[in-house]
C-alpha positions as CSV (number, residue, x, y, z in Angstrom):
1,M,0.0,0.0,0.0
2,S,1.1,3.6,-0.5
3,E,1.1,6.4,2.0
4,N,1.1,9.9,0.7
5,K,1.5,12.7,3.3
6,N,0.3,15.2,0.7
7,T,-3.1,13.7,0.1
8,N,-4.8,17.1,0.1
9,K,-2.3,18.7,-2.3
10,P,-2.5,17.8,-6.0
11,M,0.7,16.9,-7.8
12,N,2.5,19.9,-9.4
13,R,1.6,20.3,-13.1
14,I,4.2,21.5,-15.5
15,A,3.7,22.6,-19.1
16,A,6.8,21.7,-21.2
17,L,7.1,23.6,-24.5
18,H,9.9,21.8,-26.3
19,D,10.7,20.0,-29.5
20,L,10.3,16.2,-29.9
21,S,13.5,14.9,-31.4
22,C,12.9,11.2,-32.0
23,F,16.6,10.1,-31.8
24,G,19.4,11.5,-29.7
25,R,18.1,11.8,-26.1
26,C,17.2,15.5,-25.8
27,A,14.3,17.8,-25.3
28,L,11.0,16.1,-24.5
29,T,12.5,12.5,-24.6
30,V,14.6,13.6,-21.6
31,I,12.3,16.1,-20.0
32,L,9.2,14.0,-19.7
33,P,10.8,11.0,-17.8
34,A,13.0,13.2,-15.6
35,L,10.3,15.6,-14.4
36,S,7.8,12.7,-14.1
37,A,10.3,10.8,-11.9
38,M,10.6,13.9,-9.7
39,G,6.9,13.7,-8.8
40,T,5.3,16.2,-11.3
41,Q,2.7,15.8,-13.9
42,V,4.3,16.9,-17.2
43,V,2.0,18.2,-20.0
44,P,4.0,18.4,-23.2
45,L,3.3,20.9,-26.0
46,P,5.7,20.0,-28.9
47,T,7.1,23.0,-30.8
48,A,8.7,20.9,-33.6
49,L,9.1,17.3,-34.7
50,L,12.6,16.2,-35.7
51,S,13.9,12.8,-36.7
52,S,17.0,13.6,-34.6
53,H,18.5,16.5,-32.8
54,T,20.7,18.9,-34.8
55,G,24.0,18.2,-33.1
56,G,26.0,15.8,-35.2
57,F,23.3,14.7,-37.6
58,T,22.6,15.8,-41.1
59,D,19.8,15.5,-43.6
60,L,17.3,15.3,-40.8
61,Y,13.5,15.7,-40.9
62,F,12.2,18.9,-39.4
63,K,8.5,19.9,-39.0
64,D,7.4,23.2,-37.5
65,L,4.4,22.6,-35.3
66,T,3.2,26.1,-34.9
67,E,-0.4,25.5,-36.1
68,Q,-0.7,22.4,-34.0
69,M,0.6,24.3,-31.0
70,R,-2.1,26.9,-31.5
71,E,-4.9,24.3,-31.7
72,I,-3.6,22.4,-28.6
73,S,-3.3,25.7,-26.7
74,D,-6.9,26.6,-27.6
75,H,-8.1,23.2,-26.2
76,F,-6.1,23.8,-23.0
77,E,-7.8,27.1,-22.6
78,R,-11.2,25.5,-23.0
79,L,-10.2,23.0,-20.3
80,E,-9.3,26.1,-18.1
81,L,-5.9,24.6,-17.3
82,K,-3.4,26.3,-15.1
83,F,0.1,25.2,-14.4
84,D,2.4,25.4,-11.4
85,A,5.3,25.8,-13.8
86,I,5.8,26.6,-17.5
87,Y,9.1,25.4,-19.0
88,T,10.1,26.4,-22.5
89,G,13.0,25.5,-24.7
90,F,13.8,24.9,-28.4
91,L,11.4,26.7,-30.7
92,G,10.8,26.0,-34.3
93,S,10.2,29.4,-35.7
94,E,10.1,33.1,-34.9
95,E,6.3,33.1,-35.0
96,Q,6.3,30.6,-32.1
97,I,7.9,33.2,-29.8
98,D,4.7,35.2,-29.8
99,L,2.6,32.0,-29.4
100,V,4.7,30.9,-26.4
101,S,4.5,34.4,-24.8
102,D,0.8,34.3,-25.1
103,F,0.7,30.8,-23.6
104,I,2.7,32.0,-20.6
105,N,0.3,34.9,-20.1
106,K,-2.8,32.7,-20.5
107,F,-1.9,29.7,-18.4
108,S,0.0,31.4,-15.5
109,D,-1.2,32.7,-12.2
110,S,0.6,34.4,-9.3
111,G,2.1,31.1,-8.2
112,T,3.4,29.8,-11.6
113,L,7.2,29.4,-12.0
114,R,8.1,30.4,-15.5
115,L,11.4,28.9,-16.7
116,V,12.8,29.9,-20.1
117,D,15.7,27.8,-21.4
118,P,16.8,29.9,-24.4
119,V,18.0,27.0,-26.5
120,M,19.9,28.6,-29.4
121,G,23.4,27.1,-29.6
122,D,26.5,25.7,-27.9
123,D,30.3,25.9,-28.1
124,G,30.1,29.3,-29.5
125,E,27.9,28.3,-32.5
126,V,24.2,29.1,-33.2
127,Y,22.0,26.0,-34.1
128,S,21.4,25.7,-37.8
129,T,17.6,26.2,-37.5
130,Y,17.9,29.5,-35.7
131,T,17.9,32.8,-37.6
132,E,19.2,36.2,-36.4
133,G,15.6,37.3,-35.9
134,M,14.8,34.3,-33.7
135,C,17.8,34.9,-31.5
136,R,16.7,38.6,-31.1
137,R,13.2,37.6,-30.3
138,M,14.3,35.0,-27.8
139,A,15.6,37.9,-25.7
140,E,12.1,39.2,-25.6
141,L,10.7,35.8,-24.4
142,C,13.2,35.8,-21.6
143,R,11.4,38.8,-20.1
144,H,8.4,36.6,-19.5
145,A,10.4,34.3,-17.3
146,D,11.1,34.1,-13.6
147,L,14.2,32.0,-14.3
148,I,16.4,31.6,-17.4
149,T,19.0,28.9,-17.9
150,P,21.2,29.8,-20.8
151,N,24.5,28.0,-21.4
152,L,27.5,30.3,-21.8
153,T,27.1,30.5,-25.6
154,E,23.4,31.5,-25.3
155,A,24.2,34.0,-22.6
156,C,26.7,35.7,-24.9
157,I,24.2,35.7,-27.8
158,L,21.5,37.2,-25.6
159,A,23.8,39.9,-24.2
160,G,25.3,40.7,-27.6
161,V,28.9,40.0,-26.4
162,E,31.6,37.9,-28.0
163,Y,31.8,34.3,-26.9
164,K,35.1,33.5,-25.1
165,D,36.0,29.9,-24.8
166,T,37.9,30.0,-21.5
167,S,39.1,27.1,-19.3
168,D,39.4,29.1,-16.1
169,M,36.5,31.5,-15.7
170,S,36.5,33.0,-12.2
171,E,33.4,33.6,-10.1
172,S,33.7,37.3,-10.6
173,E,33.8,36.9,-14.4
174,A,30.7,34.7,-14.2
175,F,29.0,37.4,-12.2
176,E,29.8,40.0,-14.9
177,Y,28.2,37.7,-17.6
178,A,25.1,37.1,-15.5
179,D,24.7,40.7,-14.4
180,G,25.5,42.0,-17.9
181,L,22.8,39.7,-19.3
182,R,20.3,40.9,-16.7
183,R,21.0,44.5,-17.5
184,E,21.0,44.1,-21.3
185,L,17.7,42.2,-21.3
186,E,16.2,44.4,-18.6
187,L,15.4,41.3,-16.6
188,G,14.9,43.2,-13.3
189,H,14.6,40.8,-10.4
190,R,14.6,37.6,-12.5
191,T,17.0,34.8,-11.8
192,V,19.8,33.9,-14.2
193,V,21.5,30.5,-14.1
194,I,24.4,30.1,-16.6
195,T,25.6,26.6,-17.4
196,G,28.6,25.2,-19.2
197,I,31.3,27.3,-17.5
198,S,34.8,26.0,-17.4
199,H,35.7,27.0,-13.9
200,S,39.1,25.4,-14.1
201,K,41.0,22.9,-16.3
202,D,39.5,20.1,-14.2
203,S,36.0,21.4,-13.2
204,F,32.8,22.6,-14.9
205,G,30.7,25.2,-13.2
206,T,27.1,26.5,-13.1
207,Y,26.6,30.1,-11.9
208,G,23.3,31.4,-10.4
209,F,22.5,35.0,-9.7
210,C,19.4,36.8,-8.4
211,P,19.6,40.4,-7.3
212,D,17.1,39.8,-4.5
213,T,18.1,36.5,-2.9
214,M,21.6,35.9,-4.3
215,P,23.1,39.3,-5.0
216,K,26.6,38.0,-4.9
217,G,25.8,35.0,-7.0
218,Y,26.7,31.3,-6.4
219,M,29.1,29.1,-8.3
220,Y,28.9,25.3,-8.1
221,S,31.5,23.2,-9.8
222,V,31.8,19.5,-10.5
223,K,34.7,17.5,-11.9
224,K,34.9,17.5,-15.6
225,V,33.9,14.5,-17.7
226,K,36.2,14.3,-20.7
227,R,33.3,14.1,-23.1
228,S,30.5,16.3,-24.5
229,Y,26.9,15.1,-24.9
230,P,23.9,16.8,-26.4
231,G,20.8,17.0,-24.3
232,T,22.6,17.6,-21.0
233,G,21.3,21.1,-20.8
234,D,17.7,19.8,-21.1
235,L,18.4,17.3,-18.4
236,F,20.0,19.9,-16.1
237,A,17.2,22.4,-16.4
238,S,14.6,19.6,-15.9
239,V,16.3,18.4,-12.6
240,L,16.8,22.0,-11.5
241,L,13.1,22.7,-12.1
242,G,12.0,19.5,-10.4
243,A,14.1,20.3,-7.3
244,L,12.6,23.8,-7.1
245,M,9.1,22.4,-7.4
246,A,9.9,20.0,-4.6
247,G,10.8,22.9,-2.3
248,A,14.6,23.2,-2.8
249,D,16.2,26.7,-2.8
250,L,18.2,27.7,-5.9
251,C,21.6,26.7,-4.5
252,E,20.4,23.2,-3.5
253,A,18.6,22.8,-6.9
254,M,21.8,23.8,-8.7
255,R,23.8,21.2,-6.7
256,V,21.3,18.4,-7.2
257,A,21.1,19.1,-11.0
258,S,24.9,19.5,-11.4
259,D,25.8,16.3,-9.4
260,H,23.1,14.3,-11.3
261,I,24.5,15.4,-14.7
262,R,28.0,14.6,-13.6
263,R,27.0,11.0,-12.5
264,V,25.0,10.4,-15.7
265,M,27.8,11.6,-18.0
266,E,30.4,9.5,-16.2
267,Y,28.2,6.4,-16.4
268,S,27.5,7.1,-20.1
269,R,31.3,7.0,-20.9
270,G,31.2,3.3,-20.2
271,F,29.0,2.6,-23.3
272,D,30.6,2.1,-26.7
273,T,28.2,4.6,-28.4
274,P,28.7,7.9,-30.2
275,P,28.3,10.9,-27.9
276,R,25.7,12.4,-30.3
277,E,23.2,9.7,-29.0
278,G,23.1,11.5,-25.7
279,V,23.5,10.4,-22.1
280,A,22.3,7.1,-20.8
281,F,20.1,8.8,-18.2
282,E,17.5,6.0,-17.9
283,S,19.2,4.1,-15.1
284,F,19.3,7.2,-12.9
285,L,15.6,8.0,-12.9
286,G,15.3,6.1,-9.7
287,E,17.5,8.5,-7.8
288,L,15.4,11.4,-9.0
289,C,12.3,9.6,-7.8
290,D,13.9,9.0,-4.4
291,Y,14.9,12.6,-4.1
292,A,11.4,13.8,-4.9
293,K,9.8,11.3,-2.4
294,E,12.1,12.6,0.4
295,K,11.4,16.3,-0.4
296,Y,7.6,15.8,-0.8
297,G,7.4,13.5,2.2
298,R,6.0,10.6,0.1
299,K,7.0,7.1,0.9
300,T,5.9,3.6,-0.1
301,V,5.3,0.9,2.6
């Protein structure tokens, strides 16, 4: 039998507006299981359908789902749905930015956490499906968020500064990136978490900054894994969001997400598969479930 200490509280409901890449472990194929394991109801709204993600694959199938998004959103409105969190990522067209902005406005209330992951590029390069106009409009979408989670490349694109591939970024330099991004986008009191920072030759860092609760910022680093995998940004943001929804503060959520990514990446190195196939996260869903049970006070007897 199951005992649930939160019997009077419904499960948190999260709208996930991301692409569905059939092969390559990223976006919705990662987000749905990770956030579900962390004790939330995930409601997907696919932005695009791809045969594979764009990192390391060519001649792929790509279908913009703007019209389908509009019809699904209209049905959600008729159902009078509201969400405890809205989490957006890869978008298929510039038109979708207006649609996603409207979705956030329609389906949020005062308690909704709005996370925008401005998925646009990595390693100093913009993804092939993104135009200059889409990158510019993504900055506008960030103003609808409570929390944004760009990697270093995306932070530079949004702030309009040159990407610098450094192996030893200091905490003060990370603060300059985060605060500069906040000022450039006029983000006010919103929270910025920048991922993919090489803190030293042996460690990778994530930097969080909020002018209200973390005015000096917070850097958390883990030991580097000598391999790069697509989809880890999606997994990081999902675990970060799941931890926040379970009651963690930002520092704890950053630690939980960073440590989880580190373990999954290290485990994935043991498989003789190309990195472009993504991380073998499936075997680690149980630890996300255990974390959520502990935070929510749910246990099985």
